[in-house]
Structures are given as structure tokens and as C-alpha cells.
C-alpha positions in Angstrom: 8.5 -28.5 4.8 9.9 -29.4 1.5 12.0 -27.0 -0.6 9.2 -25.9 -2.9 7.0 -25.1 0.1 9.8 -23.0 1.7 10.4 -21.1 -1.5 6.7 -20.5 -2.0 6.4 -19.2 1.5 9.2 -16.7 1.0 7.7 -15.7 -2.4 4.3 -15.1 -0.7 5.9 -13.0 2.0 7.8 -11.0 -0.6 4.6 -10.4 -2.7 2.7 -9.4 0.5 5.4 -6.9 1.4 5.4 -5.4 -2.1 1.6 -5.0 -2.0 1.8 -3.5 1.5 4.3 -0.9 0.4 2.3 0.0 -2.7 -0.9 0.4 -0.5 1.0 2.5 2.0 2.3 4.8 -0.7 -1.2 5.1 -2.2 -2.7 5.8 1.2 -0.1 8.4 2.1 -0.5 10.3 -1.2 -4.3 10.3 -0.5 -3.5 11.9 2.9 -1.6 14.7 1.2 -4.4 15.2 -1.3 -6.9 15.3 1.6 -4.8 17.8 3.5 -4.6 20.1 0.5 -8.3 19.7 -0.2 -9.2 20.4 3.4 -7.1 23.5 3.5 -8.6 24.8 0.3 -12.2 24.0 1.4 -11.6 25.9 4.7 -10.0 28.8 2.8 -6.8 28.6 4.8 -3.5 30.0 3.8 -1.0 27.7 2.1 1.3 28.3 5.1 -1.3 26.6 7.3 -0.3 23.0 7.7 2.8 23.4 5.5 5.1 21.6 8.0 2.7 18.7 8.5 2.2 18.3 4.8 6.0 18.3 4.3 6.3 15.6 6.9 3.7 13.5 5.1 5.7 14.0 1.9 8.9 12.9 3.7 7.0 9.7 4.7 6.1 9.1 1.0 9.8 9.5 0.1 10.8 7.0 2.8 8.1 4.6 1.6 9.4 5.0 -1.9 13.0 4.2 -0.8 11.6 1.1 1.0 9.8 0.0 -2.1 13.0 0.4 -4.2 14.8 -1.7 -1.6 12.2 -4.5 -1.7 12.3 -4.5 -5.5 16.1 -4.9 -5.3 15.5 -7.7 -2.8 13.2 -9.4 -5.3 15.9 -9.1 -8.0 18.5 -10.6 -5.7 16.2 -13.5 -4.6 15.6 -14.3 -8.3 19.4 -14.4 -8.8 19.9 -16.6 -5.8 17.1 -18.9 -7.0 18.9 -19.3 -10.4 22.4 -19.5 -8.8 21.3 -22.3 -6.5 20.0 -24.3 -9.5 16.5 -24.5 -8.3 15.2 -24.5 -11.8 12.7 -22.1 -13.5 10.5 -20.0 -11.4 7.1 -18.5 -12.2 7.0 -15.1 -13.8 4.3 -12.5 -13.9 0.9 -12.8 -12.2 0.9 -16.6 -12.4 2.7 -17.0 -9.1 0.9 -14.3 -7.3 -2.5 -14.1 -5.7 -5.0 -11.8 -7.4 -4.6 -8.1 -6.4 -7.6 -5.9 -5.8 -8.4 -3.8 -8.8 -8.7 -0.1 -8.6 -12.5 -0.5 -9.2 -12.8 -2.7 -6.0 -10.8 -0.2 -3.9 -12.9 2.5 -2.2 -11.2 5.6 -1.1 -12.9 8.7 0.3 -11.6 12.0 -0.9 -12.3 15.6 0.0 -13.0 17.9 -2.9 -12.2 21.5 -2.9 -15.2 23.6 -3.9 
């Protein structure tokens, strides 16, 4: 592979990782919302499921830390790219595959009545 192909491969993997973390955070927050809605719909005490909900929120915090780390990785890779003299690199959405819009994403949610 030539240099441009290797760089593009790493950039693609980085973008996929960023999108995966964002999706995992969104899914985990939906889980917490679902847990709260289910408890409310079933007229259960807030104490019920408190530990499991706290564990889900711990997972969200861990995912948030992972997202911050991958964003820092992105910044460092950009610095390395410039430091190695590999010229300008694409900015913004020009170098990334299209992401699914919120309208295209279907998420089922429980509603408290």
C-alpha cells in the first residue's frame, strides 16, 4: 500500500471508532431512559433498580472517558500528520463517510403513562 492508502485506512478506522463510541453512548442513555420509564410505568419505587441504573450510568461515564481519549488520539494523529510533513489533510465531513441522520435512526422508547 502507498502512504496515502495507509493514512486513509487509519483515518477510516479512527472515524469508525468515534462513531461507534457515539452510538454506544446514545444506546446506553436510551437504556437508562427505558429503565426509568419501565419503573414508572410499573409504579415501582425509585429504590427498585437503583443499583442497576447506577451501573448503567457508570458505563456511560466510562464510555464518555473513552470518547474523550479517542478525541485526544485524533488530535495527536493530526499533530503527527503535520509533524511528519505529509501535507494538508482534509477537514470536516469531506474526508468522512456520511453518517446516519437522526431521522434515519429508529429507536424504540418506553413512555411513562
